PAZATI-346054 format. One record per atom (N, C-alpha, C, CB): residue in one letter; x, y, z. Coordinates in steps of 0.1 Angstrom, whole numbers, plus 2048, in hexadecimal, padded with zeros to 3 digits. Glycine has a CB too. Layout:
<pts>
aXYZ ...
</pts>
This chain:
<pts>
m2339C871F m2329CF712 m22F9C5708 m23F9D670F s2269C86FE s2239BE6F4 s2289C16E6 s2149BB6F4 s2279B86DD s22B9BB6CF s21F9B86C8 s2379B46CB r2219BA6B9 r2169B66AF r2169A66AF r2199BD6A0 n2219A06AF n2229916AF n21B98C6BB n22F98C6AF l21D9916C7 l21798C6D3 l20898D6D2 l21C9936DE a2039986CC a1F49976CD a1EE98D6C2 a1EE9A66CA k1F698B6B9 k1F097F6B0 k1F19716B5 k1F897E6A3 h1F89716C1 h1F99636C6 h1EF9626D2 h2079606CA a1E696C6D4 a1DE96B6DF a1D49606E0 a1D79776E0 g1D095B6D3 g1C89506D2 g1CC9436D8 g1C794E6C4 a1D99436DC a1DD9376E2 a1D69336EE a1EA9386E5 v1D093D6F4 v1C893A702 v1BC9316FE v1C2949709 l1B89316F1 l1AC9286EE l1B09196EB l1A492F6E1 l1BC9156EA l1C09076E7 l1BB8FE6F2 l1D09076E5 g1B98F16ED g1B48E76F8 g1C18E3700 g1AC8DA6F1 s1BF8DD70B s1CA8D9714 s1D28CE70D s1C58D4722 s1CC8C5706 s1D48BA700 s1DE8C06F6 s1CA8B06F9 v1DA8CA6EE v1E38CF6E5 v1EF8D86ED v1DB8D76DA l1EA8DE6F8 l1F48E6700 l2008DD705 l1ED8ED70B a1FA8D270A a2048C7710 a20E8C3706 a1FC8BB714 a20A8C16F9 a2148BE6F0 a21C8CA6EB a20E8B86E5 a2178D56ED a21F8E26E9 a22A8E46F3 a2158F06E8 l2288E06FF l2318E170A l23A8D570B l22A8E3717 g23A8CD703 g2448C2702 g23E8B6709 g2538C6709 g2308B470C g22A8A9710 g22B8A571F g22F89F708 t2318B0726 t2328AE735 t22D8BA73B t2408AA739 l2268B9747 l2208C474E l2258C575D l20F8C174E s22E8BB75F s2348BA76D s2418B776E s22D8B2775 v24A8C176C v2598BF76B v2628C7776 v25F8C475B a25A8CD77E a2618D5787 a2688CC793 a2588E178E k2758CF796 k27C8C67A0 k27A8CA7AD k28B8C579E a2798C17B6 a2758C47C4 a27E8CD7CA a2758B77CB e28B8CD7C7 e2958D67CE e2978E37C7 e2A28CF7D0 e28F8E67BD e2918F37B6 e2838FA7B3 e29A8F17A8 l2859067B2 l27A90F7AD l27D91579E l27891C7B7 r273914796 r276918789 r26E924784 r27490E77F i27592D77C i26C93B779 i26E93B76B i27394A781 i26393F765 i264943757 i262951756 i25993B74F a26A95674D a26A96574C a26D96A73D a27496B755 t26A97773A t26E97D72D t27E97F72E t26798B72B g283984722 g291987721 g297994726 g294985715 e28F99B72C e2949A9731 e29F9A873B e2879B2737 p2A69B473E p2B19B3746 p2AD9B0755 p2B99BF745 y2A19B1758 y29E9AD766 y2A099D769 y28E9AF769 g2A299675F g2A598875F g2B5986765 g2A3982751 l2BD98E763 l2CB98E768 l2C998F777 l2D599B762 g2C199977C g2C099B78A g2BA990791 g2B89A578D l2B198978B l2A997D790 l2B4972792 l29D979786 k2BC970788 k2C6966788 k2D0968793 k2CD966779 a2D3974795 a2DE9787A0 a2D79757AE a2E498779F a2CB9797AF a2C49787BB a2C296A7BE a2B797F7BC a2BF9617B3 a2BD9537B6 a2C994C7BB a2BA94D7AA k2D59517B8 k2E194B7BD k2E294E7CD k2EE9527B7 v2E095B7D0 v2E195E7DE v2D69577E6 v2DF96D7E0 f2CA9557E1 f2BF9507E7 f2C29407E9 f2B39537DE e2C89397E0 e2CD92C7E2 e2D792A7EC e2D19277D7 t2E09347EE t2EA9337F9 t2E3933806 t2F59407F8 k2DA93C807 k2D293E814 k2C9933817 k2CA94A814 t2C392D80E t2B7924811 t2B891480C t2AA92A80B g2C3914802 g2C69067FC g2BC9047F2 g2C58FB806 i2B390D7ED i2AA90A7E3 i2AF9117D6 i29D90D7E6 k2B19097CC k2B490D7BF k2AA9147B9 k2B99047B7 v2AD91E7B1 v2A49257AA v2A992779B v2A29327B0 t2A1922791 t2A5922783 t29D92C77B t2A591577C v2A2935775 v29B94176E v29C93D75F v2A294F771 d29193A758 d291937749 d28C943742 d28892A746 q29494A73A q28F955733 q28D953724 q29795F735 f28395971F f27E957712 f27D96570A f271950714 p27E9676FF p27A9746F9 p26C9776FB p27D9746EA y2689846FB y25C98A701 y2509826FC y25A9986FD s24E9816F0 s24297C6EB s24196D6ED s24197E6DC d24D9666EC d24F9586EF d24B9546FF d25E9546EB a24F95D706 a24C95B714 a23D95C716 a25396471D y237966711 y228969712 y22295C70E y224976709 n224957701 n21D94B6FC n21F93F705 n2229496ED k22B93D708 k22F931711 k22793371F k240930713 e22693F724 e21F940732 e21193E72F e22194F739 v20B941725 v1FC940722 v1FB93171F v1F8949714 l204929719 l20191B718 l202915726 l20C91570E l20C91972D l20E91273B l202913744 l219919743 g1FB920743 g1F092474B g1E491B745 g1ED93574A t1E191B739 t1D7915734 t1D7905736 t1D7918725 a1E2900736 a1E58F2737 a1E48EE747 a1F38EE730 g1E38F7750 g1E48F475E g1F38EE762 g1D98E9762 s1FD8F275C s20A8ED75E s2108F076B s2148F1753 d2188E676F d2218E877C d22F8E8778 d21E8DD787 e2328EC76B e2408EC767 e2488F876E e2418EE758 y241903770 y24890E776 y241913784 y24791A76B d24891778C d24291C79A d23F92B798 d24C91B7A7 m246932790 m24494278F m244945782 m25194B796 m23C95077E m23D956772 m23F965773 m23295376B v24796A76A v24A97976B v24197D75E v25C97D76A l239987763 l22E98B758 l23099A756 l21F98875D d22F99E74A d22C9AD748 d2219B174E d22C9B073A c2229BE753 c2159C175C c2089C1753 c2179D1763 i20A9C3746 i1FD9C373E i1F79B473D i2009C8730 w1FF9AA73F w1FB99D73F w1F499774C w20699673C l1F899C757 l1F3997763 l1E4996764 l1F899F76E p1DD99F760 p1CE99E762 p1C899275B p1C79AB75C i1CC990750 i1C6984748 i1CB97674F i1CB984737 f1D6976754 f1DB96A75D f1D396876A f1EA96B760 v1D0973771 v1C797277B v1B996F778 v1C797E782 k1B397376E k1A6971769 k1A4962765 k1A397C75D n1AE95E75F n1AF94F75B n1B3944766 n1B994D74E k1B794B772 k1BB94277D k1C793B77B k1B1939781 w1D1941773 w1E093B76F w1E993E77B w1E6941762 v1E5948784 v1EE94A790 v1E794A79C v1F695778F q1EE94A7A6 q1E694A7B3 q1EA9557BE q1EA93C7B9 p1DF9597C5 p1E19647CE p1EC9627D8 p1D69677D5 f1F396E7DE f1FD96C7E7 f1F796B7F7 f2079797E6 e1ED96E7F9 e1E796F807 e1E996280E e1D8973807 p1E595780A p1E694A810 p1F4947814 p1E2941808 l1FD94A80B l20B94780C l212951816 l2129477FF e20D95E815 e21296981D e21096582B e20B97581B e20496282F e1FF95D83D e20A954843 e1F095683C k20F94B83C k21993F841 k226943842 k219934838 a22994F839 a238951837 a23E958843 a23A959829 k24B955846 k25395C850 k25796A84A k260953853 e25D96A83F e261976838 e25797A82D e26F973831 k25198682E k24798A826 k24B99581D k23D98D82F v244997813 v2479A180A v2449AD80F v24199E7FE e24E9B880E e24C9C4813 e2439CE80A e2589C9816 w2369CE80B w22F9D5801 w2319E5803 w21E9D1803 n2339E880F n2359F7810 n2429FC80D n2329FB81E a24A9F380A a2589F8805 a2599FC7F5 a2629EE809 f24F9F77EF f24F9F97DF f24DA087DC f2439F07D6 l251A0C7D2 l24DA1A7CD l23EA1D7CE l252A1C7BF p239A267D4 p22BA287D5 p223A277CA p228A347DB g218A1D7CA g210A1C7C0 g212A107B5 g211A277BA i21FA0C7B5 i222A037AB i21D9F47AC i230A027AA a21C9EF7B9 a2189E37BB a2089E27BC a21E9DE7C8 d2029ED7C1 d1F29EE7BF d1EE9F07B1 d1EC9F97C8 a1F59F67A8 a1F29F879C a1EF9ED794 a1FA9FF796 y1F69E1795 y1F49D478E y1F29C9795 y1FD9D2785 d1F99C87A2 d1F99BB7A9 d1EE9B87B2 d2059BB7B0 v1E59C37B4 v1D99C07BB v1CC9C07B2 v1D89CC7C7 i1C69B47B2 i1B99B27AA i1AF9AC7B2 i1BC9A879E d1A49B27B2 d1989AC7BA d19B9AB7C9 d19499E7B5 g1A49B57CD g1A89B57DC g1B39AC7E0 g19C9B07E5 k1B99A47D8 k1C399A7DA k1D099E7D3 k1BE98D7D5 r1DA9997D9 r1E899C7D3 r1EC9907CA r1F399E7DF w1EF9937BE w1F39887B5 w2009867B0 w1EC9897AA a2099907B3 a2179927AD a21D99C7B6 a21799679E a22A99D7B4 a2329A87B8 a23C9AD7AE a23A9A47C4 p23F9BB7AE p2479C17A3 p2579BD7A5 p2459D27A4 v25B9B8799 v26B9B6799 v2709BE78F v2709A8798 d2689C7789 d26F9D077E d2649DC77D d2729C876F f2679E977D f25F9F477C f2659FE773 f25B9F9788 f25CA0476B f262A10764 f256A1975E f26CA0C757 i259A2475C i250A2E755 i257A33748 i24DA3B75F e250A3B741 e255A40734 e25EA4D738 e249A4472B v269A4D731 v273A58735 v279A5C727 v27FA53740 m27DA67727 m283A6E71C m293A6F71B m27DA7C71B g299A68713 g2A8A6A713 g2AAA75708 g2AFA5B710 y2B5A7E70C y2B7A89702 y2C7A8A702 y2AFA97705 r2CEA8D6F6 r2DCA8F6F4 r2DFA9B6F9 r2DFA8D6E7 t2E7A9D703 t2EBAAA70A t2F6AB1700 t2F2AA7719 d2FDAA96F9 d307AAE6F0 d301AB46E5 d310AA46EB l2F8AAD6DE l2F1AB46D3 l2E7ABF6D8 l2E9AAB6CB f2E2ABE6E2 f2DAACB6E8 f2E2AD66EA f2D4AC86F6 e2F0AD46EF e2FAAE06F2 e2FDAE56E4 e308ADB6FA k2FFADD6DB k303AE26CD k2F9AEA6C7 k306AD86C5 a2ECAE66CA a2E0AEE6C4 a2DCAFA6CC a2D2AE56C3 g2E3AFA6D8 g2E0B086E1 g2D2B046E9 g2DDB176D6 l2CFAF76EA l2C3AF46F4 l2C9AF1701 l2BAAE66EE k2C4AF770B k2C9AF6718 k2C2AED722 k2C9B0371D e2B5AE971E e2AEADF726 e2A4AD771E e2A6AE6733 p2A1ACB724 p298AC371B p28BAC9717 p295AB6721 p284AC670D p276ACA70B p26CAC7715 p271AC56FF k263AD0719 k25BACD723 k24CACC71D k25CAD872D t249AD1712 t23CACE70B t23FAC86FE t233ADA70A w233AC36F9 w234ABD6EA w237AC76E0 w227AB66E5 d233AD36E2 d238ADD6D7 d246ADE6D7 d232AEB6D8 e24CAE06E4 e25BAE26E4 e261AD36DF e260AE76F3 f25BAC86E2 f261ABC6DD f262ABC6CD f258AB16E2 k257AC06C7 k258AC16B9 k263ACA6B4 k24CAC66B4 s263AD66B9 s26BAE16B6 s27BADC6B8 s267AEE6C0 y27EAD56C3 y28BAD06C4 y28EAC56BB y28CACC6D2 a285ABB6B8 a287AB26B0 a28AAB76A2 a27BAAA6B0 e283AC269D e287AC868F e295ACE690 e27CAD268B k298AD469B k2A3ADD69B k2B0AD369B k2A2AE76A9 l2AFAC76A2 l2B7ABD6A5 l2B9AB3699 l2B2AB76B0 n2B1AB468F n2B1AAA686 n2BCAAD67B n2A3AAA680 d2C4AA4679 d2CFAA4671 d2D2A99669 d2D9AA6678 p2C9A9765E p2CBA8A656 p2D8A89650 p2C0A8864B t2DFA9464C t2ECA93646 t2F7A8B64F t2F0AA2644 n2F6A8D65B n2FFA87663 n2F8A7A66A n305A9166D n2EDA75665 n2E7A6966A n2E2A6B678 n2EFA5E669 v2DDA7767B v2D7A7A689 v2CBA80687 v2E1A83693 y2C1A7B68E y2B3A7E68C y2AEA85698 y2ACA7368A g2A4A8D697 g29FA946A4 g29AA8B6AE g294A9E6A1 v293A7F6AA v28DA766B5 v28DA686AE v27EA7A6BA v28EA5E6B6 v28DA506B2 v27FA4C6B7 v298A466B9 s278A446AF s26BA406B2 s26AA306AF s261A486A9 m25FA2B6B3 m25DA1C6B3 m24EA196AE m25FA156C1 p248A1F6A4 p23BA1C6A0 p239A0E69B p237A24696 g244A06697 g2429FA692 g23F9EE699 g24D9F768C e23F9F16A8 e23C9E76B1 e2309EB6B9 e2479E46BB q2279E16BB q21B9E46C1 q21C9EC6CE q2159D86C4 d2239E66D8 d2249ED6E5 d22B9FA6E4 d22B9E46EE g2359FA6DC g23CA066D9 g235A126D4 g246A046D0 g22EA0F6C9 g226A1A6C3 g21AA1E6CB g220A166B5 y214A156D1 y209A186D9 y20EA206E6 y202A0A6DD s219A1D6EB s21FA256F7 s223A336F2 s22DA1D6FC e228A356E6 e22BA426E1 e21EA4B6E1 e230A416D3 w213A446DC w207A4C6DC w201A506EA w1FCA446D4 t202A456F2 t1FCA47700 t204A51708 t1FBA3A707 v211A51706 v21AA5A70E v216A6970B v22BA5770B r210A6B6FF r20CA786FC r1FCA7A6FF r20FA7A6ED l1F5A6F700 l1E7A6F705 l1E7A72714 l1DFA61702 a1F1A6E71B a1F0A6E729 a1F4A7D72E a1FAA63730 s1F9A85725 s1FCA93727 s1F0A9C725 s206A9771E l1E5A96722 l1D8A9D721 l1CFA9B72C l1D1A9A715 p1C4AA372F p1BCAA073B p1B6A9273A p1B2AAB73D m1B5A8C746 m1AFA7F747 m1A1A80745 m1B2A78755 p19AA7773D p18CA7673A p185A76748 p188A69731 p177A78747 p171A78754 p16EA69758 p163A82752 n16AA67764 n169A5A769 n173A4E764 n15CA57767 s180A53765 s188A4A75F s195A4976A s18DA5074F t19CA3F768 t1A8A3D76F t1B5A3D766 t1A8A31776 q1B3A3D759 q1BEA3E750 q1B7A45743 q1C6A2E74E f1BDA44737 f1B9A4E72C f1B2A47720 f1C5A55727 v1B1A39720 v1ADA32713 v19EA2F716 v1B6A25710 w19CA2B721 w18CA27724 w188A2C732 w189A15723 d17CA2C736 d177A32742 d175A2774C d16BA3A740 k16FA2A758 k16CA1F761 k162A1575D k168A2476D n15AA1A753 n14FA1074E n154A0A741 n141A1774D f160A0A73E f166A03732 f161A0A725 f1629F4732 k15EA17725 k159A1D719 k166A25715 k14BA2571B p169A21707 p175A29700 p174A38702 p176A256EF m17FA3D705 m180A4C707 m18AA526FD m185A50715 l18CA4C6F2 l194A526E9 l191A5E6E1 l198A4A6E0 e184A616E1 e17EA6D6DB e179A776E5 e173A6A6D1 n17DA746F2 n17AA7E6FD n183A8C6F9 n17EA7870E d17AA966F7 d182AA36F4 d18DAA26E9 d188AA86FF g189A986E1 g193A986D4 g1A2A936D9 g195AA76CD n1A2A8E6E5 n1B0A8C6EA n1B8A816E3 n1B0A896F9 g1B0A776DF g1B8A6B6D8 g1BEA716CB g1AEA5E6D5 k1B6A7A6C5 k1BDA7F6B9 k1C7A896BA k1B3A856B1 k1C5A916C5 k1D0A9A6C9 k1DDA936CC k1CDAA16D4 a1DDA886D3 a1E8A806D6 a1EDA7A6CA a1E6A766E1 l1E6A766C1 l1ECA706B5 l1F1A7A6AC l1E2A686AF d1EBA866AB d1F2A916A3 d1FFA956A9 d1E8A9E6A1 r200A946B6 r20EA976BC r217A8D6B9 r20EA996CB y214A806B7 y21DA766B5 y221A776A5 y216A696B9 l217A7A69D l21AA7968E l223A8568A l20CA7B685 e223A90693 e22AA9C68E e239A9C690 e224AA8695 i23EA90695 i24DA8D697 i251A8568C i251A846A5 r249A80682 r24DA77677 r257A7D66E r240A74670 p257A8966B p262A8F663 p270A8E66A p25FA9E661 f270A8C676 f27CA8D67D f282A80683 f27AA96687 t27CA7667D t280A68681 t289A62677 t273A5F683 a290A57679 a29AA51671 a292A49666 a2A3A4967A p299A46659 p292A3F650 p291A31655 p299A3F643 g285A2A653 g283A1D657 g27CA1D665 g290A16657 a277A28669 a270A2A676 a263A21677 a26BA39677 n25DA2066A n252A1866C n253A0A66F n24BA18661 e25EA0566E e2629F7672 e2689F5680 e26B9F1669 m26BA01686 m272A00693 m2699FD69E m279A0E697 g26F9F46A7 g2699F16B3 g2719F46C0 g2659E36B3 y2709EF6CC y27A9F26D7 y2879F06D4 y2779EB6E3 a28B9E46CE a2989E16CD a29F9E96C2 a29A9D36CA e2989EC6B6 e29F9F36AD e2A0A026B1 e2989F169F a295A076B8 a296A156BB a2A2A186C6 a288A1A6C0 t2A2A0F6D0 t2ADA0F6DA t2BBA0F6D4 t2ACA036E4 n2BDA056CB n2C8A036C3 n2CEA116BB n2C49F96BB a2C4A166B5 a2C6A226AD a2CAA2D6B6 a2B9A276A6 y2C4A2F6C2 y2C8A3A6CB y2D6A386D2 y2BDA3B6D5 m2D9A2B6D6 m2E6A2A6DB m2F1A296D1 m2E5A1E6E3 q2EEA286C5 q2F8A2A6B9 q2FAA386B6 q2F4A246AC g2F1A416BC g2F3A506BA g2EBA566AF g303A546B8 n2E1A4E6AB n2D9A5469F n2CDA5C6A2 n2D4A49697 a2CCA616AF a2C0A6A6B2 a2C3A726BD a2B3A636B5 a2BDA7D6BE a2BFA886C9 a2B6A846D6 a2BCA986C4 m2ABA806D2 m2A0A7C6DD m29AA706DB m295A866DF y297A696E7 y290A5C6E7 y287A5B6F4 y29AA506E7 i27AA586F1 i271A566FD i26DA476FD i263A606FC n26FA40707 n26CA3370A n26BA2F717 n273A2C704 w266A2471A w266A1D728 w275A1C72D w25FA0F728 f279A21738 f286A2173B f28DA1373E f288A2A747 g284A0A73D g28A9FC73D g2939F9732 g27F9F173D f291A00726 f29A9FE71A f2A7A0771A f291A0270E f2A8A0F725 f2B3A17725 f2C1A1372B f2AFA2272C p2C2A08731 p2CFA04736 p2D9A0272B p2CE9F673E d2D59FD71F d2E09FC714 d2E6A09710 d2DB9F6707 i2DEA14712 i2E4A2270F i2EEA25719 i2D9A2D70F e2EEA1F725 e2F8A2272F e303A18730 e2F2A2473C n303A0E727 n30CA03727 n317A0771E n3059F6722 p324A09723 p32FA0D71C p333A02712 p33CA11727 e32F9F5712 e3319ED708 e3299ED6FD e3329E370C t31D9F36FD t3149F36F2 t30FA016ED t3099EC6F6 s314A0B6F5 s30EA196F1 s319A226EC s306A206FE k316A2A6E3 k31EA346DD k31BA426E2 k31DA336CF v310A436E9 v30EA4E6F0 v30FA4F6FE v302A526ED l315A47704 l318A47714 l31EA53717 l321A3B719 g316A59722 g31CA66728 g316A72721 g32CA67726 k30EA70716 k308A7A70E k2FAA7C70F k30AA76702 v2F3A74718 v2E4A73719 v2E0A77727 v2DFA64716 a2D7A7F727 a2D0A83734 a2C1A7F733 a2D2A94736 y2BBA7F73E y2AEA7973E y2A4A82745 y2AEA6C745 a297A8373F a28BA8B747 a280A84743 a28AA9C742 l274A88749 l267A84748 l263A8873A l25EA8A752 p25BA80733 p255A86725 p24EA92726 p24CA7C71F p24DA9971B p247AA671B p239AA571D p249AAD70E r231AB0720 r222AB1722 r21CAB9718 r21FAB6731 e20EAB8716 e207AC270E e208AD1713 e1F9ABE70C t206AD2721 t208ADF726 t20EADC734 t1FBAE7726 l213AE773B l21AAE4747 l20FAE6754 l228AEF747 d203AE8750 d1F7AE975A d1F4ADD761 d1EAAEE753 g1F1ADF76E g1ECAD2775 g1F7AC8778 g1E1ACA76B k1F4ABD77E k1FEAB3781 k1FFAA9775 k1FAAAC78E r20BAA4772 r210A9C767 r20BA8E76B r220A9D764 t208A85760 t204A78762 t20FA6F75A t1F4A7575D d212A65761 d21BA5B75A d215A4E75A d22AA5B760 y215A45750 y213A36752 y21DA2F758 y211A30745 i219A2375E i224A1A765 i224A0E75D i221A16774 g230A0975B g2339FC755 g23C9F475E g23A9FE747 g23E9E675A g2459DE762 g2439D1762 g2469E276D y2499C9769 y2499B9768 y2459B5777 y2599B2762 q23D9AB778 q2389A7785 q23B997786 q2289AA786 i23E993791 i241984794 i23597E79A i24E98379E a230974795 a22496D79B a22695E79C a21696F792 i2209587A4 i2219497A8 i21694379F i2209467B8 a219938798 a21193178E a207929798 a21B927783 a1FB928792 a1F0922798 a1F291579E a1E692278F n1FB90B796 n1FD8FD799 n20C8FE79D n1F98F478C a2129087A2 a2229077A5 a2248FC7B0 a2289167AB p22E8F47AD p2318E97B6 p2358ED7C4 p23A8E17B0 k23A8F97C4 k2408FD7D2 k23C90C7D3 k2528FB7D3 p22F90F7D7 p22B91C7D9 p2309247E4 p21D91D7D9 d23391C7F0 d2389247FB d2469287F9 d23791D807 a24E9207F4 a25B9237F1 a25D92E7E5 a2639167ED s25392F7DE s2539387D3 s24F9467D9 s2479347C7 y2479477E3 y2449527E9 y2509577F2 y23894E7F1 q25794E7F7 q2639517FE q26E9577F6 q269944804 f26F9527E9 f2789597DF f2739677DD f27A9527D1 i2679697D9 i2629767D6 i26497F7E1 i2539747D2 a26297B7EC a2649847F9 a2749897F9 a26097B807 f27C97F7F6 f28A9827F6 f28E98C7EA f2919767F5 v28A9897DD v28E9917D3 v28999F7D4 v28B98C7C7 t27D9A17DB t2779AE7DC t27C9B57E9 t2689AE7DB s2849AF7F2 s2899B57FD s2959C07F9 s28D9A8806 a29A9C6803 a2A39D1801 a2B09C97FB a2A79D9810 e2B49BE801 e2C09B67FD e2BE9B17EE e2C39A9807 g2B19AC7EB g2AF9A77DC g2AE9B27D3 g2A199F7DB q2AA9BF7D7 q2AA9C97CE q2B89CD7CB q2A29D47D3 d2C29CF7D4 d2CF9D27D2 d2D69C87C7 d2D69D27E0 i2D19BB7C9 i2D99B17C2 i2D39B27B4 i2D89A17C7 m2C79B47B2 m2C19B77A5 m2C99C379F m2B29BA7A6 l2CA9CD7A5 l2D09D979F l2DF9D879C l2CE9E47A7 e2E79D07A5 e2F39CE7A2 e2F79C5796 e2F89C87AE a2EC9BC792 a2EC9B3788 a2E89BA77B a2E49A778B g2E49C677B g2DF9CF76F g2D29CF76D g2E69CB763 a2CA9CB776 a2BB9CB775 a2B69DA77A a2B59BF77F s2B49E4772 s2B39F2775 s2A69F677A s2B69FA76B g29C9ED778 g28D9F177B g2899F178B g2839E7773 a2909FA791 a28F9F97A0 a2809FB7A4 a299A047A8 y27D9F37AD y26E9F27B2 y26E9F67C1 y2689E27B1 r2799F77C8 r2779FD7D7 r27AA0D7D6 r2819F47E2 a271A127DF a272A227DF a27EA277E3 a268A287E8 d287A217EC d293A287F1 d29DA297E6 d298A207FD i29DA207DB i2A8A217D2 i2A7A2F7CA i2A7A157C7 y29BA367CA y29BA417C4 y2A0A4D7CB y28EA447C0 n2A6A4A7D7 n2ADA547DF n2BCA4F7E2 n2A5A577EC t2C0A467DA t2CDA3F7DC t2D6A447D1 t2CCA2F7DC d2E1A4C7D4 d2EAA517CA d2F1A467C3 d2F4A5A7D1 k2F4A3C7C8 k2FBA327C1 k2F4A2C7B6 k2FDA287CA w2E7A2A7B8 w2DEA247AC w2DBA2F7A3 w2D0A1D7B2 l2D8A3C7A7 l2D4A4579D l2E0A49795 l2CDA527A3 k2EDA4779A k2F8A4A791 k2F9A3F787 k306A4C798 k2F7A3278B k2F9A27782 k2EFA27778 k2F8A19789 f2E1A2A77C f2D7A29773 f2D0A39773 f2CDA1E778 p2D6A4176B p2D0A5176C p2C3A52766 p2DAA5B763 f2BEA48760 f2B0A4975A f2A6A46765 f2AFA3E74E l2ABA43772 l2A1A4177B l29EA4F783 l2A5A36785 k2A6A5A780 k2A4A66787 k298A6D786 k2ACA6F783 p292A6D778 p286A73777 p279A6D77D p284A7676A v27AA61782 v26FA5C78A v26BA65796 v274A4E78F k275A6B79C k272A747A8 k269A807A3 k27FA7A7AF d268A82797 d261A8E792 d253A8B78D d268A95786 t250A7E78E t241A7978B t236A7F795 t23FA6878B e22CA81791 e221A8579A e216A7B79B e21CA93797 v211A77790 v205A6D790 v208A62788 v1F9A7378C l208A5678D l20CA4A785 l1FFA42784 l218A4278C v1FDA3E778 v1F1A36775 v1F2A2976D v1E8A3E76D p1ECA1E771 p1EFA1176A p1E9A1175B p1E8A03773 l1EFA07754 l1EBA05746 l1DD9FE745 l1F59FF73F t1DB9F574D t1D19EB74C t1C29F0752 t1D79DE754 s1C39F475D s1B69FA764 s1AB9F1763 s1B1A0675D g1AD9E4767 g1A39DA767 g19F9D475B g1989E076C l1A59D5751 l1A49CE743 l1AE9C3743 l1A69D9736 a1A99B6742 a1B29AA741 a1B69A9734 a1AB99D745 e1AF9AB72A e1B29A971B e1BB9B6716 e1A49A7712 y1C49BA71C y1CB9C7719 y1D29C570B y1D69CB725 v1D99BA708 v1E09B86FD v1D79B96F0 v1E69AA6FD e1CA9B36F2 e1C19B56E8 e1BC9C36E5 e1B59AC6EB m1B99CA6F1 m1B79D96EF m1C09E16E9 m1B49DF6FA q1CE9DE6ED q1D99E46E7 q1D89E46D9 q1E49DE6EB r1D69D76D4 r1D89D56C6 r1CE9DB6BD r1D89C66C3 t1C39DD6C3 t1B79E46BD t1BB9F26BB t1A99E36C6 v1C09F96C5 v1C4A076C4 v1CFA086BA v1C7A0D6D2 y1DAA006BE y1E6A026B7 y1E5A016A7 y1EF9F96BB d1DC9F86A3 d1DC9F6694 d1D6A0368E d1D29E968F q1D0A0B693 q1CBA1868F q1D6A22690 q1BFA1C697 v1DDA2369B v1E8A2C69C v1F3A2A692 v1EEA296AA f1F5A1D68F f1FFA1B684 f1FBA1E677 f203A0E684 a1ECA1B674 a1E8A20668 a1EAA2E665 a1DAA1D667 a1E8A37670 a1E9A4466E a1F8A4866B a1E4A4B67A w201A41673 w20FA44672 w214A41664 w217A3B67D v210A3765D v214A33650 v20BA3A644 v213A22650 g202A42649 g1FBA4A63F g1EFA43639 g204A4F634 k1EAA3963F k1DEA32638 k1D1A3863E k1DEA2363A s1D2A40648 s1C6A4664D s1CAA54654 s1BFA3D657 s1C1A5C655 s1C4A6965C s1C2A6666B s1B9A75657 s1C8A70673 s1C7A6D682 s1B9A6D686 s1CDA7868A g1B1A75681 g1A2A75685 g19BA68681 g19AA8167F e19EA62676 e198A56671 e19EA4B67A e19BA53660 a1ABA4C67D a1B0A42686 a1A9A3F693 a1BCA44688 i1A8A4B69A i1A3A4A6A7 i196A496A8 i1A6A556AF t18CA4C69E t17EA4869C t17DA3969B t178A50690 t184A33692 t184A26690 t18AA1E69D t18DA23684 a193A236A2 a199A1B6AF a18EA1D6BB a1A9A236B5 n188A286BC n17DA2A6C6 n171A206C4 n177A396C5 k16DA1F6B7 k162A166B3 k167A076B6 k15FA186A4 n172A036B2 n1769F66B3 n1789F36C1 n1829F46AC l17E9FB6CA l1809F96D6 l1729F86E0 l189A046DA d169A006DB d15C9FE6E1 d1569EF6DE d152A096DC e1579EB6D2 e1529DF6CF e1599D46D6 e1529DC6C1 l1679D56D9 l16D9CB6DF l1699CB6EE l17B9CD6DD m1689D66F4 m1649D7702 m1579D0705 m1639E7706 k14E9D26FB k1419CC6FC k1419BD6FA k1389D26F2 s1499B96EF s14A9AB6ED s1509A36FA s1529A96E0 l15A9A9701 l15F9A370D l1579A4719 l16D9A8710 g14C9AC718 g1439AC723 g1469B672E g14299F728 y14F9C072A y1539C9735 y1489D4735 y1629CF732 q1419D972A q1379E372D q12B9DD731 q1359EB721 k1249E373A k1179DF73F k10C9E973C k1179DD74F 
</pts>
């Protein structure tokens, strides 16, 4: 998941190698022979990786060090490492939307040659169906394995619903708006819904969760562009319809919503300032944490609403993938660690440590974990899961192109129709400039 600041730093990939070496501290070969090093973002899956690393060291004698950085900083450093051909890290944990550009630029290496030699192999069939193939297979090769998985889920306050006489979560966007209006109580600092339009990935995701509830465009595997990389924002007016659905909740959001991103929205919700919250469930563990949440035991979870209840529902997949750096000092041992952390034992270690983004299918039938992480339960109700990237390596740049117009409409600088027309035009120009359209 990206941010506005992240997109601004995309130009780092154009720097020369000598500048990059200096930026990385002047050394490109620091990995110790007896250890593996992983660079990762700061999300909770890192706690799981560190716990798994301790067990792995006990079993193999190989130390694994996990260095975590804030989201945008991790992306920028990983880009610098890749461009410089660095061997500082053996493995990189990448947001699913980053992996295609790392494959395109040959900053990571395929698993197949390592897998052929390995005694313990990644159990690809044990993953939740579709999540490995959605991102990790590019050009017929496997480039990574999931270590964190999530979809968008709606949290809703059962206590506030009961008080308002609402007996079940909203199933359509019409109901969602109606509920938000009914639950909106500014006098008591409780709003109908918390939103995150102020962050690129957050605002874009709130628009696409509504877009995905409309019919998929023809010749497409997702909703923003088709198989020929032609923008589909104006197909049947769906881009505008989705944006109108997003804009209609503005009166029921808290003051300052324009500046809210993932962190601010999650904090507002767990402090009790909103009745409903739609987000990737990777942000929900704090809501279930007795040390941080004022709404513990008052939140239930469901899949987001749909435009209509006709046909099968579609949901986007998100998550983080662990890849092996192109110049990893110890690629075979790195594959060995990945096989361990994605095994049944490794998954349990991750969950015990608080890394809630379960990637193995059996977890979704295990009461122990569903009780600890109740926001996992709606996953069983999904029908069609689709990837965000669909063959586009420059996803972050694409997302910024669309988000800028979504945000302009949110703050009233343009109408929804003007915003989508401009976004569709700019996206078409971007796809042509990148050579995707033939």
